[in-house]
C-alpha positions as a printed NumPy array, in Angstrom:
array([[-68.78 , -32.253,  39.371],
       [-65.933, -29.883,  39.947],
       [-64.203, -28.672,  36.787],
       [-61.011, -26.666,  36.24 ],
       [-61.046, -23.858,  33.718],
       [-58.16 , -22.567,  31.675],
       [-58.008, -18.83 ,  31.039],
       [-56.845, -18.203,  27.51 ],
       [-53.945, -15.691,  27.656],
       [-54.318, -12.666,  25.462],
       [-50.59 , -12.298,  24.991],
       [-50.077, -14.335,  21.819],
       [-51.579, -12.139,  19.188],
       [-53.906, -10.876,  21.926],
       [-54.955, -13.88 ,  23.923],
       [-58.419, -12.398,  23.999],
       [-58.708, -11.01 ,  27.496],
       [-62.193,  -9.754,  27.031],
       [-64.931, -11.773,  28.61 ],
       [-66.03 , -12.856,  25.196],
       [-62.59 , -14.347,  24.489],
       [-62.282, -16.409,  27.653],
       [-62.511, -20.107,  26.868],
       [-62.823, -23.088,  29.132],
       [-60.812, -26.24 ,  28.508],
       [-60.602, -29.397,  30.592],
       [-57.353, -29.896,  32.442],
       [-56.766, -33.251,  30.831],
       [-56.715, -31.646,  27.385],
       [-53.265, -29.931,  27.812],
       [-50.01 , -31.418,  28.962],
       [-46.335, -30.312,  28.99 ],
       [-45.27 , -26.598,  28.754],
       [-48.565, -25.686,  27.104],
       [-50.717, -27.02 ,  29.969],
       [-53.388, -24.459,  30.598],
       [-51.888, -22.002,  28.018],
       [-53.517, -22.867,  24.72 ],
       [-54.283, -20.02 ,  22.313],
       [-57.75 , -20.473,  20.855],
       [-58.619, -17.13 ,  19.315],
       [-56.513, -14.331,  17.657],
       [-57.336, -10.618,  17.902],
       [-58.325,  -8.441,  20.802],
       [-56.773,  -5.704,  22.983],
       [-53.278,  -7.309,  22.843],
       [-53.143,  -7.111,  19.049],
       [-50.344,  -5.03 ,  17.438],
       [-52.763,  -3.545,  14.888],
       [-56.38 ,  -2.605,  15.591],
       [-57.434,  -3.037,  11.982],
       [-56.813,  -6.251,  10.037],
       [-54.193,  -6.325,   7.282],
       [-55.69 ,  -6.829,   3.853],
       [-53.313,  -7.869,   1.108],
       [-49.558,  -7.498,   0.518],
       [-50.016,  -3.871,  -0.556],
       [-51.756,  -3.122,   2.746],
       [-48.945,  -4.857,   4.654],
       [-46.281,  -2.739,   2.933],
       [-48.295,   0.461,   3.414],
       [-48.758,  -0.154,   7.134],
       [-45.153,  -1.254,   7.735],
       [-44.332,   1.94 ,   9.739],
       [-46.915,   0.798,  12.342],
       [-45.221,  -2.596,  12.612],
       [-41.526,  -1.597,  12.571],
       [-41.256,  -0.828,  16.29 ],
       [-42.739,  -4.151,  17.347],
       [-40.599,  -6.081,  14.808],
       [-37.359,  -4.431,  15.946],
       [-38.113,  -5.   ,  19.62 ],
       [-39.324,  -8.606,  19.574],
       [-36.763,  -9.913,  16.999],
       [-33.87 ,  -8.247,  18.826],
       [-34.995,  -9.863,  22.094],
       [-34.282, -13.3  ,  20.596],
       [-30.5  , -13.867,  21.006],
       [-30.512, -16.292,  18.078],
       [-31.723, -13.519,  15.736],
       [-30.63 , -10.023,  16.726],
       [-30.792,  -6.62 ,  14.957],
       [-29.369,  -7.916,  11.648],
       [-32.32 , -10.283,  11.156],
       [-34.754,  -7.58 ,  12.299],
       [-33.431,  -5.133,   9.693],
       [-33.534,  -7.812,   6.967],
       [-37.125,  -8.747,   7.87 ],
       [-38.274,  -5.124,   7.616],
       [-36.491,  -4.786,   4.252],
       [-38.198,  -7.952,   2.946],
       [-41.615,  -6.504,   3.849],
       [-40.721,  -3.147,   2.286],
       [-39.614,  -4.768,  -0.988],
       [-42.436,  -7.321,  -1.016],
       [-40.121, -10.18 ,  -1.973],
       [-39.987, -13.471,  -0.122],
       [-43.624, -13.121,   1.066],
       [-46.46 , -15.547,   0.41 ],
       [-50.041, -15.508,   1.613],
       [-51.422, -18.66 ,   3.238],
       [-53.619, -19.82 ,   6.079],
       [-52.27 , -20.08 ,   9.589],
       [-52.946, -23.627,  10.692],
       [-55.007, -24.291,  13.779],
       [-52.043, -26.11 ,  15.378],
       [-49.23 , -24.121,  13.678],
       [-45.87 , -24.848,  15.336],
       [-44.233, -21.552,  16.323],
       [-41.37 , -20.728,  18.689],
       [-42.755, -17.445,  19.965],
       [-45.303, -14.795,  19.193],
       [-45.376, -11.051,  19.823],
       [-48.065,  -9.236,  21.808],
       [-48.753,  -5.761,  23.242],
       [-49.129,  -5.949,  27.042],
       [-49.548,  -2.176,  27.265],
       [-49.984,   0.482,  24.604],
       [-46.739,   0.971,  22.63 ],
       [-44.958,  -1.763,  24.619],
       [-44.139,  -5.056,  22.95 ],
       [-42.89 ,  -8.407,  24.201],
       [-42.837, -12.105,  23.312],
       [-44.142, -15.125,  25.175],
       [-42.903, -18.588,  24.42 ],
       [-43.574, -21.44 ,  24.054],
       [-45.845, -21.681,  21.035],
       [-49.119, -23.277,  22.09 ],
       [-51.704, -22.86 ,  19.325],
       [-55.017, -24.663,  19.357],
       [-56.96 , -22.218,  17.23 ],
       [-60.647, -22.572,  16.851],
       [-60.209, -21.906,  13.148],
       [-57.454, -21.089,  10.652],
       [-56.5  , -17.435,   9.999],
       [-55.19 , -15.778,   6.806],
       [-51.538, -14.818,   7.26 ],
       [-48.352, -13.675,   5.524],
       [-45.333, -16.028,   5.622],
       [-42.047, -14.098,   5.234],
       [-38.725, -15.776,   4.495],
       [-35.521, -13.869,   5.365],
       [-32.116, -14.963,   4.073],
       [-28.951, -13.683,   5.815],
       [-25.819, -14.367,   3.705],
       [-22.91 , -16.021,   5.465],
       [-19.505, -14.268,   5.245],
       [-17.971, -14.683,   1.808],
       [-14.892, -16.908,   1.745],
       [-11.98 , -15.989,  -0.48 ],
       [-10.35 , -18.604,  -2.649],
       [ -6.609, -19.049,  -2.219],
       [ -4.832, -18.058,  -5.464],
       [ -2.144, -20.174,  -7.035],
       [  1.499, -19.085,  -7.042],
       [  3.895, -19.831,  -9.882],
       [  7.65 , -19.214,  -9.666],
       [ 10.363, -20.846, -11.774],
       [ 14.016, -20.346, -12.635],
       [ 16.315, -22.59 , -14.657],
       [ 20.009, -22.783, -15.509],
       [ 21.974, -25.006, -17.836],
       [ 25.044, -26.927, -16.753],
       [ 27.123, -26.673, -19.911],
       [ 29.632, -29.388, -19.11 ],
       [ 30.853, -31.486, -22.057],
       [ 29.911, -34.629, -20.199],
       [ 26.377, -35.173, -18.868],
       [ 24.91 , -31.68 , -19.384],
       [ 21.852, -31.012, -17.235],
       [ 19.062, -28.478, -16.837],
       [ 18.588, -27.375, -13.225],
       [ 15.038, -26.213, -12.388],
       [ 13.991, -24.357,  -9.229],
       [ 10.252, -23.832,  -8.461],
       [ 10.519, -22.562,  -4.891],
       [  7.516, -20.36 ,  -4.072],
       [  5.141, -22.346,  -6.317],
       [  1.889, -23.812,  -4.954],
       [  1.931, -27.559,  -4.123],
       [  1.171, -30.211,  -6.765],
       [  2.424, -28.007,  -9.585],
       [  3.041, -29.463, -13.051],
       [  6.45 , -28.732, -14.62 ],
       [  7.24 , -29.255, -18.335],
       [ 10.38 , -28.812, -20.403],
       [ 10.582, -28.206, -24.148],
       [ 13.725, -27.851, -26.298],
       [ 13.202, -25.744, -29.406],
       [ 10.039, -26.764, -31.299],
       [  9.966, -30.232, -29.78 ],
       [  6.919, -31.361, -27.751],
       [  6.981, -30.507, -24.058],
       [  8.058, -33.25 , -21.69 ],
       [  6.757, -33.436, -18.144],
       [  9.424, -33.163, -15.453],
       [  8.863, -35.601, -12.617],
       [  9.686, -35.124,  -8.961],
       [  8.096, -33.648,  -5.882],
       [ 10.692, -31.263,  -4.488],
       [ 11.336, -27.613,  -5.27 ],
       [ 14.603, -28.415,  -7.121],
       [ 14.628, -30.767, -10.103],
       [ 17.356, -31.874, -12.5  ],
       [ 16.707, -32.976, -16.09 ],
       [ 19.147, -34.524, -18.55 ],
       [ 19.815, -31.947, -21.294],
       [ 20.052, -33.666, -24.673],
       [ 20.916, -30.729, -26.932],
       [ 22.34 , -27.943, -24.788],
       [ 24.466, -26.424, -27.604],
       [ 21.821, -26.478, -30.374],
       [ 18.427, -25.448, -28.943],
       [ 16.997, -22.987, -26.464],
       [ 14.901, -24.51 , -23.701],
       [ 11.572, -23.383, -22.243],
       [ 10.553, -24.487, -18.737],
       [  6.893, -23.996, -17.767],
       [  5.214, -24.429, -14.389],
       [  1.416, -24.63 , -13.942],
       [ -0.422, -24.676, -10.604],
       [ -3.995, -24.484,  -9.346],
       [ -5.258, -22.869,  -6.173],
       [ -8.215, -23.918,  -4.07 ],
       [-11.69 , -23.266,  -5.547],
       [-13.851, -20.585,  -3.99 ],
       [-16.335, -22.322,  -1.639],
       [-20.036, -22.032,  -2.362],
       [-21.69 , -19.175,  -0.487],
       [-24.734, -19.976,   1.632],
       [-27.304, -17.997,   3.577],
       [-29.174, -18.741,   6.793],
       [-32.958, -18.782,   6.259],
       [-35.451, -17.584,   8.913],
       [-39.259, -17.989,   8.629],
       [-41.837, -15.634,  10.141],
       [-45.632, -15.451,  10.127],
       [-47.89 , -12.392,  10.485],
       [-51.629, -13.076,  10.911],
       [-53.705, -10.53 ,   8.981],
       [-56.251, -10.17 ,  11.799],
       [-53.824,  -8.743,  14.398],
       [-50.35 ,  -8.113,  12.898],
       [-48.605,  -9.938,  15.786],
       [-45.309, -11.374,  14.505],
       [-44.696, -15.104,  15.064],
       [-41.339, -16.874,  14.598],
       [-41.56 , -20.252,  12.859],
       [-37.824, -21.055,  13.193],
       [-34.734, -21.425,  11.012],
       [-34.979, -23.405,   7.776],
       [-32.232, -25.248,   5.924],
       [-29.402, -23.052,   4.604],
       [-29.761, -21.785,   1.051],
       [-26.958, -21.693,  -1.537],
       [-26.783, -18.194,  -3.005],
       [-23.55 , -18.561,  -5.015],
       [-22.149, -21.802,  -6.438],
       [-18.625, -23.028,  -5.883],
       [-16.157, -21.087,  -8.052],
       [-13.533, -22.36 , -10.42 ],
       [-10.027, -22.747,  -8.916],
       [ -7.622, -19.91 ,  -9.714],
       [ -4.718, -21.197, -11.787],
       [ -1.404, -19.694, -12.883],
       [  1.268, -20.429, -15.469],
       [  4.796, -19.105, -15.785],
       [  7.541, -19.901, -18.29 ],
       [ 11.24 , -19.122, -18.455],
       [ 13.515, -19.401, -21.482],
       [ 17.051, -20.734, -21.096],
       [ 19.528, -19.885, -23.843],
       [ 21.611, -22.56 , -25.446],
       [ 25.143, -23.139, -24.231],
       [ 27.992, -21.414, -26.012],
       [ 30.331, -23.872, -27.723],
       [ 33.595, -24.336, -25.922],
       [ 36.379, -23.095, -28.211],
       [ 39.989, -23.234, -27.153],
       [ 41.294, -19.648, -27.069],
       [ 43.947, -18.745, -29.622],
       [ 46.898, -17.186, -27.879],
       [ 47.666, -13.689, -29.179],
       [ 50.917, -13.196, -31.012],
       [ 53.761, -12.268, -28.766],
       [ 54.93 ,  -8.749, -29.372],
       [ 58.281,  -7.557, -28.256],
       [ 57.873,  -4.445, -26.22 ],
       [ 60.341,  -2.257, -24.496],
       [ 60.186,  -2.665, -20.735],
       [ 58.239,  -0.004, -18.927],
       [ 60.266,   2.417, -16.879],
       [ 60.176,   2.071, -13.108],
       [ 56.999,   3.421, -11.511],
       [ 58.764,   6.271,  -9.761],
       [ 60.481,   7.344, -13.006],
       [ 57.214,   7.686, -14.924],
       [ 56.645,  11.104, -13.343],
       [ 59.574,  12.764, -15.039],
       [ 57.726,  15.929, -15.988],
       [ 54.551,  16.203, -13.896],
       [ 52.866,  17.911, -10.967],
       [ 52.388,  16.384,  -7.521],
       [ 49.695,  17.794,  -5.207],
       [ 49.804,  16.814,  -1.544],
       [ 47.225,  17.419,   1.164],
       [ 47.903,  16.457,   4.766],
       [ 47.185,  16.892,   8.444],
       [ 50.089,  17.719,  10.705],
       [ 50.912,  17.651,  14.391],
       [ 53.23 ,  20.363,  15.734],
       [ 55.783,  19.762,  18.52 ],
       [ 57.832,  22.828,  19.604],
       [ 61.436,  21.795,  20.31 ],
       [ 62.597,  25.15 ,  21.762],
       [ 62.859,  26.286,  25.359],
       [ 60.497,  27.999,  27.787],
       [ 60.908,  31.461,  29.356],
       [ 61.089,  31.978,  33.115],
       [ 62.09 ,  34.895,  35.357],
       [ 61.732,  36.128,  38.947],
       [ 59.741,  39.298,  39.547],
       [ 58.687,  41.446,  42.482],
       [ 54.995,  42.077,  42.958],
       [ 53.335,  44.447,  45.467],
       [ 52.517,  41.375,  47.545],
       [ 56.085,  40.078,  47.498],
       [ 58.444,  38.049,  45.31 ],
       [ 57.079,  35.745,  42.573],
       [ 58.104,  34.076,  39.33 ],
       [ 56.478,  33.802,  35.906],
       [ 56.873,  31.246,  33.129],
       [ 55.79 ,  31.148,  29.46 ],
       [ 55.935,  28.381,  26.866],
       [ 54.205,  27.148,  23.701],
       [ 52.809,  23.603,  23.6  ],
       [ 51.827,  21.009,  21.009],
       [ 49.289,  21.73 ,  18.288],
       [ 47.751,  20.459,  15.069],
       [ 46.828,  21.834,  11.686],
       [ 46.174,  21.429,   7.988],
       [ 48.622,  21.798,   5.142],
       [ 48.985,  21.438,   1.415],
       [ 51.789,  21.543,  -1.114],
       [ 52.26 ,  21.589,  -4.882],
       [ 55.465,  20.291,  -6.466],
       [ 56.659,  20.606, -10.058],
       [ 58.938,  17.718, -11.112],
       [ 61.728,  18.535, -13.542],
       [ 63.037,  15.007, -13.919],
       [ 63.641,  11.885, -11.898],
       [ 65.567,  13.736,  -9.135],
       [ 64.761,  17.455,  -8.825],
       [ 61.466,  19.193,  -8.077],
       [ 60.348,  22.584,  -6.737],
       [ 57.699,  22.609,  -3.974],
       [ 55.589,  25.357,  -2.469],
       [ 53.64 ,  24.676,   0.751],
       [ 51.037,  26.452,   2.866],
       [ 50.62 ,  25.546,   6.559],
       [ 47.95 ,  26.621,   9.067],
       [ 47.499,  25.333,  12.61 ],
       [ 46.716,  26.022,  16.251],
       [ 48.606,  25.054,  19.381],
       [ 48.628,  25.324,  23.137],
       [ 50.26 ,  28.189,  25.073],
       [ 50.735,  28.546,  28.785],
       [ 51.55 ,  31.517,  31.021],
       [ 51.972,  30.753,  34.725],
       [ 52.445,  33.209,  37.647],
       [ 53.336,  31.887,  41.127],
       [ 53.734,  33.935,  44.311],
       [ 54.036,  32.955,  47.943],
       [ 50.376,  31.993,  48.187],
       [ 49.138,  30.439,  44.931],
       [ 49.755,  29.696,  41.257],
       [ 47.622,  31.274,  38.511],
       [ 47.594,  30.462,  34.795],
       [ 46.234,  31.725,  31.472],
       [ 46.227,  29.333,  28.465],
       [ 44.782,  30.769,  25.225],
       [ 45.283,  29.048,  21.88 ],
       [ 48.11 ,  30.257,  19.626],
       [ 47.597,  30.345,  15.822],
       [ 50.45 ,  29.459,  13.465],
       [ 50.745,  29.925,   9.676],
       [ 53.583,  29.715,   7.177],
       [ 54.272,  29.836,   3.419],
       [ 57.403,  27.984,   2.221],
       [ 59.23 ,  27.359,  -1.051],
       [ 62.181,  25.07 ,  -1.748],
       [ 63.66 ,  22.288,  -3.893],
       [ 63.114,  18.579,  -3.341],
       [ 65.641,  15.857,  -4.179],
       [ 64.106,  12.434,  -4.939],
       [ 66.339,   9.589,  -3.774],
       [ 64.597,   6.466,  -5.126],
       [ 64.492,   6.006,  -8.872],
       [ 62.705,   2.602,  -8.997],
       [ 59.733,   0.9  ,  -7.383],
       [ 56.492,   2.442,  -6.191],
       [ 58.027,   4.429,  -3.317],
       [ 59.288,   8.018,  -3.673],
       [ 61.589,   9.205,  -0.876],
       [ 62.673,  12.823,  -1.039],
       [ 64.43 ,  15.47 ,   1.082],
       [ 64.787,  19.191,   0.66 ],
       [ 65.464,  22.551,   2.323],
       [ 63.091,  25.492,   2.14 ],
       [ 62.707,  29.18 ,   2.919],
       [ 59.494,  30.783,   4.019],
       [ 57.582,  33.491,   5.774],
       [ 55.317,  32.99 ,   8.805],
       [ 54.955,  32.779,  12.557],
       [ 52.444,  32.909,  15.439],
       [ 49.741,  35.507,  16.114],
       [ 50.313,  37.941,  18.967],
       [ 48.914,  36.943,  22.411],
       [ 48.017,  38.917,  25.529],
       [ 47.917,  37.143,  28.934],
       [ 46.261,  38.507,  32.092],
       [ 46.538,  36.908,  35.52 ],
       [ 45.028,  39.074,  38.209],
       [ 46.657,  42.509,  37.936],
       [ 49.611,  41.058,  36.049],
       [ 49.787,  41.407,  32.259],
       [ 52.184,  39.487,  30.038],
       [ 52.431,  40.235,  26.314],
       [ 54.061,  38.554,  23.338],
       [ 55.402,  40.471,  20.36 ],
       [ 54.789,  37.629,  17.902],
       [ 54.979,  38.657,  14.266],
       [ 55.433,  37.206,  10.814],
       [ 59.066,  36.858,   9.809],
       [ 61.329,  34.997,   7.445],
       [ 62.109,  31.425,   8.415],
       [ 63.943,  28.39 ,   7.075],
       [ 63.866,  24.669,   7.555],
       [ 64.141,  21.215,   5.99 ],
       [ 61.873,  18.271,   5.311],
       [ 61.87 ,  14.581,   4.468],
       [ 58.885,  12.894,   2.788],
       [ 57.712,   9.54 ,   1.499],
       [ 55.066,   8.96 ,  -1.204],
       [ 53.609,   5.448,  -1.738],
       [ 51.341,   4.725,  -4.722],
       [ 48.114,   2.823,  -4.064],
       [ 48.438,   1.   ,  -7.418],
       [ 51.28 ,   0.556,  -9.901],
       [ 49.853,   2.898, -12.536],
       [ 47.367,   4.94 , -10.501],
       [ 47.715,   8.656,  -9.69 ],
       [ 46.756,   8.434,  -5.994],
       [ 48.941,   7.48 ,  -3.073],
       [ 49.808,   7.865,   0.601],
       [ 51.969,  10.736,   1.853],
       [ 53.929,  10.961,   5.077],
       [ 56.687,  13.331,   6.152],
       [ 58.614,  15.293,   8.761],
       [ 59.227,  19.049,   8.537],
       [ 61.53 ,  21.107,  10.812],
       [ 61.184,  24.906,  11.006],
       [ 63.709,  27.231,  12.625],
       [ 61.575,  29.944,  14.244],
       [ 62.028,  32.464,  17.084],
       [ 59.457,  34.931,  18.523],
       [ 59.648,  37.823,  21.001],
       [ 57.871,  38.35 ,  24.355],
       [ 58.126,  40.764,  27.309],
       [ 60.988,  38.625,  28.603],
       [ 62.9  ,  38.495,  25.315],
       [ 63.306,  36.109,  22.38 ],
       [ 62.104,  32.533,  22.697],
       [ 63.13 ,  29.624,  20.47 ],
       [ 60.114,  27.637,  19.223],
       [ 61.574,  25.521,  16.352],
       [ 58.464,  23.382,  15.701],
       [ 58.756,  19.836,  14.334],
       [ 55.791,  18.873,  12.133],
       [ 54.702,  15.284,  11.367],
       [ 52.573,  14.987,   8.225],
       [ 50.04 ,  12.304,   7.165],
       [ 47.867,  12.624,   4.047],
       [ 47.357,  11.83 ,   0.352],
       [ 49.008,  12.868,  -2.916],
       [ 47.86 ,  13.042,  -6.526],
       [ 50.034,  13.061,  -9.668],
       [ 48.94 ,  14.735, -12.855]])
C-alpha cells in the first residue's frame, strides 16, 4: 500500500534535518496551512544555541548569544518592530516578566525563529506544533506603554462691576475665558455665598446692599481628568533546548497608571461698595477782579521765537554785452530764491513796546549765464546769506490771544563772495558784509489762553545791495517766516 511521508522541517527551532529527526506522518493527519509541515521534535542543526539553556540565570548570562537573532526576527514582524525587540532584550537582561513553564505539545504560536545558515536567522510561519513531548521553556511578557495623554487644565477668569444706580442696583459679572460648566457664587460681606445662575459668559445679579457691603465673586471650574495610561502586552516563548524564539501573540492591554483626578481652578474678585451719592455743596462765590487780556499779561517778559524762512529777492538782475575772441556775446547774473533758519529774542517793556534782536542764516540760488553766437553756458553755485539785526517792535493788539506787531530794524550782513567760470570766461562778485536796514510785521497766536507756547508767522523786508564785476546789484530780499514762540 502506497504511503505518503511528510518531512519534518528543521526550521522551527531546528526542524531536525538529520536522518534521526525525520518523521513520517500520514497525509490524512494534517490539513489546512500546516498540511505536511508539523513540527514534532525541537533541537538540531537549525537551533539558535548548541547547548541547552538551564535556568533564568543561564538565560541572562547567554543573552549576548541570543541578541542578534532576537533583533532580526522581531524586527522582521511589521506588527512588532525594533521597539519591541529592544524591550524584549531588556526584559531578559533584568529578569523581570519571565516565568518558567512547559511548552505544550500543541502550543499555539504565530511564528518561530530558526537558523538556516550559520549566523543567519529567519522566521517561518505559520505555527504548526505537534510535539512528541513537552519541552521546558521561558515565557517572557513585554509591555510597551502607550503615549501618555495630557489632561486639559481648567481655566478660571472673572471680573465684576457694580451698577451704583439709586434704583435697581446690579452686579455685572463677566467670566469670559472660563472653562465650560463653571460654578459662580456671590457673597456680600460675611453673608453666605449665593450661587449665580445662568449659562452665558455675562451674568447680572440684583445687588441688595451696594452701599453697605463689599462683594466677592468666585468662579470654580474643573478640567477633564487625565485618562488612564495603558500598555500593549506581547508574549514570547524560548524553549530551553534550542533557544529559538517563538511569538505567542499580543495579550490584552494592561493598565499601568490609573485615571487621574480632574484639574480644577478657583478665582475670586472683590468689588468695593458703592460710594454714597452726596449732592455737591457749591463753593462760596468770591468776587475777583477780572483777569487782564491775554496779550496784556506779558507786560514785562521775554519772547523767544524760532522759525524757518523763505527768501525771495525783489531786486533786479545784471546784464551786459561783451566781446569775446570768438565774437560778440552777452552775460547775465542774478540771485534766486532760497531758504534758511532764524531766531529772535524780544524784551517786552510794556503792552506796546519791545526790543528785538534776530539772527538769520540761509542759502539761495544764483545764476550766471553766458551766451554767444553758438550756445548758452551757465554756472549756478549756491549763495550763502547771513544777517544780525536789532530794532524796536510796536504791538498793536492789546486784547485777545493774538499779538500783531510791526517794527523797523538795523543790522549787519550780506552774501558770501562767489566766483563763476564758464569756459575761459570768469565772472566774480565782490559780495561783503555791510550795514543794512529793513522792516518787519509779525503775528503771534497762543496755543492756549494761559500757556507760554504759540504759533509765529511774519514778513521781513531787507534793503540790501552787493557788488559784482558789472557794478552794484539790488537784492532786497523779502523773507516769509513760520515757526513757534515761547514766553517767559
